[in-house]
Structure formats: C-alpha cells, structure tokens
KEKE-3310 file (N, C-alpha, C; in steps of 0.2 Angstrom, whole numbers, plus 5000, padded with zeros to 4 digits):
npx = (4912:4904:4889:4894:4907:4915:4910:4919:4933:4933:4933:4944:4954:4954:4942:4925:4914:4894:4890:4900:4902:4892:4893:4903:4897:4883:4869:4854:4851:4861:4860:4854:4863:4875:4870:4865:4880:4884:4877:4883:4895:4905:4908:4909:4902:4908:4911:4914:4904:4908:4910:4920:4931:4930:4940:4936:4930:4943:4948:4939:4939:4953:4952:4950:4941:4939:4945:4937:4925:4928:4925:4916:4909:4910:4904:4913:4923:4919:4910:4923:4932:4924:4923:4935:4948:4958:4970:4986:4992:5000:4995:5000:5005:4993:4986:4993:4987:4981:4966:4964:4961:4963:4958:4959:4946:4950:4947:4947:4949:4951:4962:4972:4975:4979:4989:5000:5001:5007:5018:5024:5025:5035:5048:5048:5052:5066:5076:5091:5089:5091:5078:5065:5058:5044:5036:5023:5015:5004:5014:5020:5030:5035:5039:5042:5043:5054:5062:5061:5068:5081:5086:5089:5099:5104:5099:5083:5079:5075:5062:5056:5040:5035:5023:5027:5022:5020:5033:5039:5033:5037:5050:5060:5058:5061:5074:5081:5077:5083:5098:5096:5091:5092:5087:5080:5071:5060:5050:5036:5024:5006:4999:5003:5004:4998:4994:4995:5003:5011:5023:5031:5046:5043:5032:5018:5008:5000:4986:4979:4970:4967:4954:4935:4934:4947:4956:4969:4965:4963:4951:4951:4957:4966:4972:4985:4992:4997:5008:5012:5003:5010:5021:5018:5013:5024:5029:5024:5027:5040:5039:5033:5043:5055:5049:5043:5045:5058:5073:5073)
npy = (4918:4921:4935:4934:4930:4939:4950:4947:4946:4959:4965:4961:4967:4981:4990:4995:5008:5006:5009:5012:4999:4995:5002:4996:4982:4981:4976:4973:4965:4967:4972:4964:4952:4958:4958:4946:4940:4945:4942:4929:4931:4933:4947:4962:4977:4993:5005:5017:5015:5008:4993:4977:4965:4949:4940:4926:4927:4932:4919:4911:4917:4916:4904:4892:4883:4870:4872:4883:4875:4866:4877:4884:4872:4873:4877:4886:4889:4896:4909:4912:4916:4923:4936:4941:4949:4949:4958:4965:4952:4944:4936:4923:4918:4916:4908:4894:4890:4878:4869:4864:4849:4848:4862:4871:4884:4898:4909:4924:4918:4907:4906:4913:4904:4890:4899:4898:4885:4878:4885:4882:4870:4870:4876:4865:4853:4844:4853:4855:4858:4869:4881:4887:4900:4910:4928:4937:4948:4951:4959:4948:4942:4940:4941:4932:4921:4925:4921:4909:4904:4911:4902:4889:4878:4880:4894:4901:4904:4917:4928:4944:4954:4969:4981:4999:5008:4996:4992:5003:5008:4996:4994:4992:4980:4975:4977:4970:4956:4955:4953:4943:4933:4924:4936:4943:4961:4968:4980:4983:4991:4996:4995:4983:4975:4959:4948:4940:4928:4913:4905:4887:4880:4866:4861:4867:4880:4896:4906:4924:4937:4952:4958:4964:4977:4981:4981:4972:4956:4948:4943:4930:4917:4904:4886:4876:4860:4856:4850:4856:4866:4873:4876:4883:4898:4900:4904:4914:4922:4924:4932:4942:4947:4950:4959:4967:4971:4982:4987:4991)
npz = (4868:4882:4891:4905:4904:4895:4905:4915:4910:4904:4918:4924:4922:4923:4936:4935:4929:4930:4919:4910:4905:4900:4887:4883:4881:4873:4877:4882:4893:4903:4916:4923:4922:4930:4942:4944:4942:4955:4964:4964:4967:4959:4958:4964:4968:4973:4986:4978:4969:4957:4946:4951:4953:4961:4970:4968:4958:4946:4947:4941:4930:4925:4919:4927:4931:4938:4949:4954:4957:4966:4975:4976:4981:4993:5010:5017:5011:4999:5005:5007:4997:4988:4997:4995:4988:4972:4970:4970:4967:4952:4937:4932:4945:4951:4943:4945:4956:4970:4975:4993:4999:5013:5018:5030:5037:5048:5057:5069:5083:5083:5073:5084:5092:5083:5080:5089:5091:5078:5080:5090:5089:5077:5084:5092:5087:5082:5088:5085:5071:5056:5053:5041:5040:5035:5034:5034:5039:5052:5064:5073:5083:5101:5117:5121:5112:5107:5115:5114:5103:5103:5111:5104:5098:5082:5074:5068:5052:5045:5036:5033:5032:5030:5033:5033:5043:5053:5056:5060:5072:5079:5082:5091:5096:5085:5083:5094:5088:5077:5082:5090:5082:5069:5057:5043:5037:5027:5019:5015:5004:5007:4996:4990:4997:4993:4999:5016:5027:5035:5035:5037:5036:5028:5034:5037:5035:5034:5025:5019:5009:5004:5009:5002:5005:5001:5011:5025:5026:5038:5048:5043:5039:5028:5033:5029:5026:5018:5007:4993:4991:5001:4997:4986:4991:4997:4986:4982:4994:4989:4977:4982:4988:4983:4973:4976:4990:4999:5007:5026)
capx = (4911:4893:4891:4896:4916:4915:4912:4924:4940:4934:4932:4951:4960:4952:4937:4923:4903:4890:4890:4906:4902:4887:4898:4907:4892:4878:4864:4848:4851:4868:4859:4851:4868:4878:4867:4868:4885:4885:4875:4886:4898:4910:4912:4905:4901:4913:4906:4912:4898:4912:4910:4926:4932:4932:4946:4932:4928:4947:4950:4936:4941:4958:4948:4954:4938:4941:4948:4932:4921:4931:4926:4908:4906:4911:4902:4917:4928:4914:4912:4928:4934:4918:4924:4942:4951:4965:4973:4992:4993:5000:4990:5003:5002:4986:4986:4993:4984:4974:4961:4968:4956:4966:4960:4957:4948:4950:4944:4954:4952:4954:4968:4978:4977:4982:4996:5004:5001:5013:5024:5028:5029:5041:5052:5051:5056:5072:5079:5097:5091:5087:5071:5065:5049:5042:5031:5021:5011:5005:5017:5016:5035:5031:5045:5044:5042:5062:5067:5062:5070:5088:5090:5091:5105:5105:5096:5080:5081:5067:5062:5050:5039:5030:5021:5031:5020:5020:5041:5040:5029:5041:5057:5065:5057:5064:5082:5082:5076:5090:5104:5095:5090:5094:5081:5080:5063:5060:5046:5032:5017:5000:4996:5005:5005:4993:4995:4997:5007:5015:5029:5035:5047:5038:5029:5012:5006:4993:4985:4976:4969:4962:4947:4930:4938:4957:4961:4969:4959:4965:4947:4947:4962:4967:4978:4985:4998:4996:5016:5011:5000:5015:5026:5014:5012:5031:5031:5021:5030:5047:5037:5034:5050:5060:5047:5039:5047:5066:5076:5071)
capy = (4920:4922:4942:4933:4928:4947:4955:4944:4948:4966:4967:4958:4971:4986:4989:5001:5009:5002:5015:5012:4992:4996:5005:4990:4977:4984:4970:4973:4961:4968:4973:4957:4948:4959:4956:4937:4938:4949:4936:4922:4930:4934:4955:4967:4984:4995:5012:5024:5015:5005:4985:4975:4957:4947:4934:4919:4929:4931:4912:4908:4923:4913:4896:4887:4880:4863:4877:4887:4872:4864:4883:4883:4867:4871:4884:4890:4891:4901:4915:4916:4918:4930:4941:4944:4953:4947:4964:4964:4943:4941:4930:4918:4912:4913:4902:4889:4888:4874:4868:4858:4844:4850:4868:4876:4893:4898:4916:4928:4916:4901:4910:4913:4895:4888:4900:4895:4877:4877:4888:4879:4863:4871:4876:4859:4847:4846:4859:4859:4859:4876:4884:4893:4906:4916:4928:4942:4948:4959:4958:4942:4940:4941:4939:4922:4916:4926:4917:4901:4904:4910:4897:4887:4877:4882:4900:4900:4909:4922:4933:4946:4957:4973:4987:5001:5010:4989:4993:5012:5006:4992:4996:4991:4973:4972:4976:4966:4951:4953:4953:4936:4927:4928:4938:4950:4964:4972:4986:4985:4997:4995:4992:4979:4969:4958:4941:4939:4923:4911:4901:4887:4875:4863:4858:4871:4889:4899:4914:4927:4939:4956:4960:4969:4985:4981:4979:4965:4949:4946:4939:4925:4915:4900:4886:4869:4857:4852:4852:4859:4873:4878:4880:4890:4901:4903:4905:4922:4928:4926:4937:4947:4949:4952:4963:4976:4975:4984:4986:4998)
capz = (4872:4885:4893:4909:4904:4895:4910:4920:4907:4905:4926:4928:4920:4928:4939:4930:4934:4924:4912:4906:4905:4895:4882:4879:4880:4872:4878:4887:4898:4906:4923:4926:4922:4932:4948:4946:4945:4960:4971:4965:4970:4956:4958:4967:4969:4977:4987:4972:4962:4950:4949:4952:4951:4967:4970:4964:4950:4946:4946:4934:4922:4922:4918:4932:4931:4945:4956:4956:4955:4972:4982:4975:4983:5001:5010:5020:5003:4995:5007:5010:4990:4986:4999:4995:4979:4968:4971:4966:4964:4946:4933:4932:4950:4955:4939:4949:4964:4967:4981:4995:5004:5021:5018:5035:5037:5052:5061:5072:5089:5081:5071:5088:5095:5077:5076:5093:5091:5075:5080:5098:5084:5072:5087:5096:5080:5079:5090:5083:5065:5055:5052:5038:5041:5027:5037:5029:5041:5058:5070:5075:5089:5107:5119:5126:5106:5104:5118:5112:5097:5105:5113:5100:5091:5076:5071:5062:5045:5044:5032:5037:5026:5036:5031:5035:5052:5058:5057:5065:5080:5084:5081:5097:5097:5078:5083:5098:5088:5074:5088:5094:5080:5060:5053:5040:5037:5022:5020:5010:5002:5008:4990:4984:5001:4993:5003:5021:5026:5039:5032:5041:5033:5024:5040:5038:5034:5036:5020:5018:5006:5006:5009:4996:5005:4999:5019:5026:5027:5044:5049:5043:5034:5027:5037:5026:5028:5011:5003:4985:4991:5003:4990:4981:4998:4998:4980:4984:4997:4988:4974:4985:4992:4977:4967:4980:4996:5000:5015:5029)
cpx = (4905:4896:4893:4904:4918:4916:4919:4931:4940:4936:4940:4956:4958:4945:4932:4915:4901:4889:4894:4903:4896:4889:4901:4902:4886:4872:4859:4849:4856:4867:4857:4856:4874:4873:4868:4873:4890:4883:4878:4894:4906:4913:4908:4906:4904:4907:4908:4907:4902:4912:4917:4925:4935:4939:4942:4931:4936:4949:4946:4938:4948:4957:4950:4947:4934:4941:4941:4927:4921:4927:4921:4904:4904:4909:4908:4922:4925:4913:4918:4932:4931:4921:4931:4944:4959:4972:4979:4995:4994:4996:4996:5006:4998:4986:4988:4991:4979:4970:4965:4963:4957:4962:4957:4953:4946:4948:4948:4954:4953:4960:4974:4979:4980:4989:5002:5007:5008:5018:5028:5029:5035:5046:5055:5052:5063:5078:5086:5096:5088:5082:5070:5057:5049:5037:5029:5015:5008:5010:5016:5023:5033:5039:5048:5043:5052:5065:5067:5067:5078:5090:5092:5099:5111:5100:5092:5082:5075:5067:5056:5046:5033:5030:5026:5028:5021:5029:5042:5039:5033:5047:5061:5064:5061:5072:5081:5082:5083:5096:5102:5094:5092:5089:5084:5072:5066:5054:5041:5027:5013:4998:4998:5008:4998:4991:4997:4999:5012:5020:5033:5041:5044:5032:5022:5014:5001:4994:4979:4976:4968:4955:4942:4934:4945:4960:4962:4965:4960:4959:4945:4955:4962:4974:4978:4992:5001:5003:5017:5008:5004:5018:5024:5014:5021:5032:5030:5025:5035:5045:5038:5040:5055:5057:5047:5042:5054:5064:5074:5077)
cpy = (4925:4929:4939:4934:4935:4952:4953:4947:4954:4968:4965:4962:4980:4987:4996:5001:5006:5006:5015:5003:4991:5001:5000:4984:4979:4978:4973:4971:4962:4970:4967:4954:4951:4957:4948:4937:4940:4943:4932:4924:4936:4942:4955:4974:4986:5001:5016:5021:5009:4998:4982:4966:4954:4941:4927:4924:4928:4922:4907:4911:4921:4905:4892:4887:4874:4869:4881:4883:4869:4870:4882:4879:4868:4878:4890:4893:4896:4906:4916:4919:4924:4937:4946:4946:4949:4951:4965:4955:4943:4937:4925:4915:4911:4907:4898:4888:4885:4872:4861:4855:4846:4857:4870:4883:4895:4906:4917:4920:4909:4902:4910:4908:4893:4891:4897:4891:4878:4879:4887:4872:4865:4870:4870:4856:4850:4853:4860:4861:4867:4876:4888:4895:4911:4920:4936:4943:4950:4955:4952:4939:4944:4939:4933:4920:4919:4922:4911:4900:4905:4906:4888:4883:4883:4889:4899:4906:4912:4928:4936:4953:4958:4977:4993:5007:5002:4992:4999:5009:4999:4989:4992:4986:4969:4972:4970:4959:4949:4952:4945:4931:4930:4929:4945:4954:4968:4973:4984:4991:4991:4991:4985:4972:4964:4949:4942:4934:4922:4906:4893:4881:4873:4861:4861:4879:4889:4906:4915:4932:4947:4956:4967:4977:4988:4983:4975:4962:4947:4941:4934:4922:4908:4894:4878:4866:4855:4854:4856:4867:4878:4880:4884:4897:4906:4905:4914:4925:4930:4931:4944:4951:4952:4958:4967:4975:4977:4986:4993:5004)
cpz = (4876:4889:4899:4908:4901:4899:4916:4916:4906:4915:4928:4925:4924:4930:4933:4935:4926:4917:4907:4902:4899:4888:4877:4879:4881:4872:4884:4893:4903:4915:4927:4927:4928:4941:4948:4947:4952:4967:4969:4968:4965:4955:4961:4967:4973:4979:4984:4966:4958:4952:4947:4952:4958:4965:4965:4959:4946:4943:4942:4931:4918:4920:4922:4935:4939:4950:4959:4956:4963:4976:4981:4980:4990:5005:5011:5015:5001:4998:5008:5002:4988:4992:5003:4987:4977:4969:4965:4963:4959:4944:4934:4940:4952:4950:4942:4956:4961:4976:4987:4999:5009:5022:5026:5035:5042:5056:5065:5079:5089:5078:5080:5092:5090:5078:5083:5092:5086:5075:5087:5091:5078:5078:5090:5091:5079:5080:5087:5076:5063:5052:5046:5037:5037:5032:5035:5034:5050:5060:5075:5083:5096:5109:5122:5118:5106:5109:5116:5108:5100:5107:5108:5098:5085:5075:5067:5058:5046:5042:5033:5031:5031:5032:5036:5042:5054:5060:5063:5071:5082:5081:5085:5096:5089:5077:5087:5092:5083:5078:5090:5089:5070:5056:5049:5037:5030:5022:5015:5009:5002:5000:4988:4991:5001:4997:5010:5026:5034:5037:5035:5039:5029:5026:5038:5037:5036:5032:5021:5012:5007:5003:5003:4999:5005:5006:5019:5028:5034:5048:5048:5036:5034:5030:5032:5028:5023:5006:4997:4986:4997:4999:4986:4986:4998:4992:4979:4986:4995:4981:4977:4986:4989:4972:4969:4987:4996:5008:5017:5029)
residu = (UNK:UNK:UNK:UNK:UNK:UNK:UNK:UNK:UNK:UNK:UNK:UNK:UNK:UNK:UNK:UNK:UNK:UNK:UNK:UNK:UNK:UNK:UNK:UNK:UNK:UNK:UNK:UNK:UNK:UNK:UNK:UNK:UNK:UNK:UNK:UNK:UNK:UNK:UNK:UNK:UNK:UNK:UNK:UNK:UNK:UNK:UNK:UNK:UNK:UNK:UNK:UNK:UNK:UNK:UNK:UNK:UNK:UNK:UNK:UNK:UNK:UNK:UNK:UNK:UNK:UNK:UNK:UNK:UNK:UNK:UNK:UNK:UNK:UNK:UNK:UNK:UNK:UNK:UNK:UNK:UNK:UNK:UNK:UNK:UNK:UNK:UNK:UNK:UNK:UNK:UNK:UNK:UNK:UNK:UNK:UNK:UNK:UNK:UNK:UNK:UNK:UNK:UNK:UNK:UNK:UNK:UNK:UNK:UNK:UNK:UNK:UNK:UNK:UNK:UNK:UNK:UNK:UNK:UNK:UNK:UNK:UNK:UNK:UNK:UNK:UNK:UNK:UNK:UNK:UNK:UNK:UNK:UNK:UNK:UNK:UNK:UNK:UNK:UNK:UNK:UNK:UNK:UNK:UNK:UNK:UNK:UNK:UNK:UNK:UNK:UNK:UNK:UNK:UNK:UNK:UNK:UNK:UNK:UNK:UNK:UNK:UNK:UNK:UNK:UNK:UNK:UNK:UNK:UNK:UNK:UNK:UNK:UNK:UNK:UNK:UNK:UNK:UNK:UNK:UNK:UNK:UNK:UNK:UNK:UNK:UNK:UNK:UNK:UNK:UNK:UNK:UNK:UNK:UNK:UNK:UNK:UNK:UNK:UNK:UNK:UNK:UNK:UNK:UNK:UNK:UNK:UNK:UNK:UNK:UNK:UNK:UNK:UNK:UNK:UNK:UNK:UNK:UNK:UNK:UNK:UNK:UNK:UNK:UNK:UNK:UNK:UNK:UNK:UNK:UNK:UNK:UNK:UNK:UNK:UNK:UNK:UNK:UNK:UNK:UNK:UNK:UNK:UNK:UNK:UNK:UNK:UNK:UNK)
# end
C-alpha cells in the first residue's frame, strides 16, 4: 500500500489534522503527498484545519478504479465529484455506483427547466397509470403541479423526505397535498440527508450530494435516464427512508 492509498484508507474512516496523520504515517514526504492529493480532488482541508475525504477520494478508496477513471476523464464530472462529500452514504451502496454515458451535470438555471420538463413528461405519459415518485430535495410542489396530479384518474404514489424546518415552513401545502394525492412524508435530520434526488418511475432521475461545507449541494446535480443508475438512486432513497427518516 502506497502513501496515497494509506491516507485514503485513514480519511475514509474519519477526518484528521496533519499532526495526527503524521503520527500514523512516519514519512517526511507526507506534506507533499497531501498537497498532491488535494490538487487531485481526493481530499480537502476543512476550515477546522482537518483533512477530509471527498466523494471522488471515497470512490477511489473503495477500489472503484474504473468509475474513478471515467470521472477524471470528464472535466464536468471531475469538478462535481471533487467538490462533494460521501457524508452518510453507506460504503455498500456507494460501492455499487457506476457512471453512465448520459450523465448531465446541471446548474440551477438548467435544473429548473429540466425539472419542469421531466415532471410534465411523467404526468402526461399514460395519465391513467399509477406513478411512483420519490423525492428528497427542497420542496418542489407548486399549486399548479398539485392540480395536474389531482386530476389524474389514478393518483401518483409519492414518498417525500423533508428536513424538519422545510416541513414546518410548508406544512399547509403538505396537508393540502396529502388530501389531493397519494403522498407519504417522512422527516430526516440534516446530517443523514446525504443525497438529494427526484425519481420518477423508471423514466428519469436527478440526484446530488452534500458539498465540501457539508451543505446541500443544489448548485449542481446529475441528471440521467439510465435504468441501472435510476435503480441505484432509488435504492439510496429507500435506505434513507427506512434507516434515517421518521414520520412527522
């Protein structure tokens, strides 16, 4: 195991200050290697002066070399994964992650347009069919969207994960939504809300991770229509729903 691999293994378990790392790795080149790893997007220095692993670094630490290579070959993917953290995502789920050729990195303006498009597409397709929607993102429901869902012959089945403060702010809208559509809500603590996402049947999804400041990284997300990736996103939603979320 080389020094980079050793550092990734250590930081995969917990963040550490450089002095602590030097106690575990007795090599005079450690400062140079840390700087190289930081420049490569594998680790980052937090405001408390502790080194922590990025999502890109975690992917490499788990031995997902093909995934890592796919990411670093594409600048938009590289910039995305080097600025996100693994947070509370379990290793066994992250180990299943694969990149897809249709990945699109969307910023906020593009996300708004894309969200409208895929939601309208989901509602307009087979209006009498049941839909399965999973949402773990800032509140996206608007009165016009609720009306469109309410007139469907068969109401979509919606599972929604919210932070407590989001729920309290939008409680009236949530109560009305519950009467119009088939929706179940659960609340989650922010530290466990490791992925924001929207899943619509097996049609499409978008998802994002927490940023380097451990804040929801909604400034950029990934959009995909790849079936395998969509299933992986839904598996993460189910994990947060079952493991971390609770009823209001």
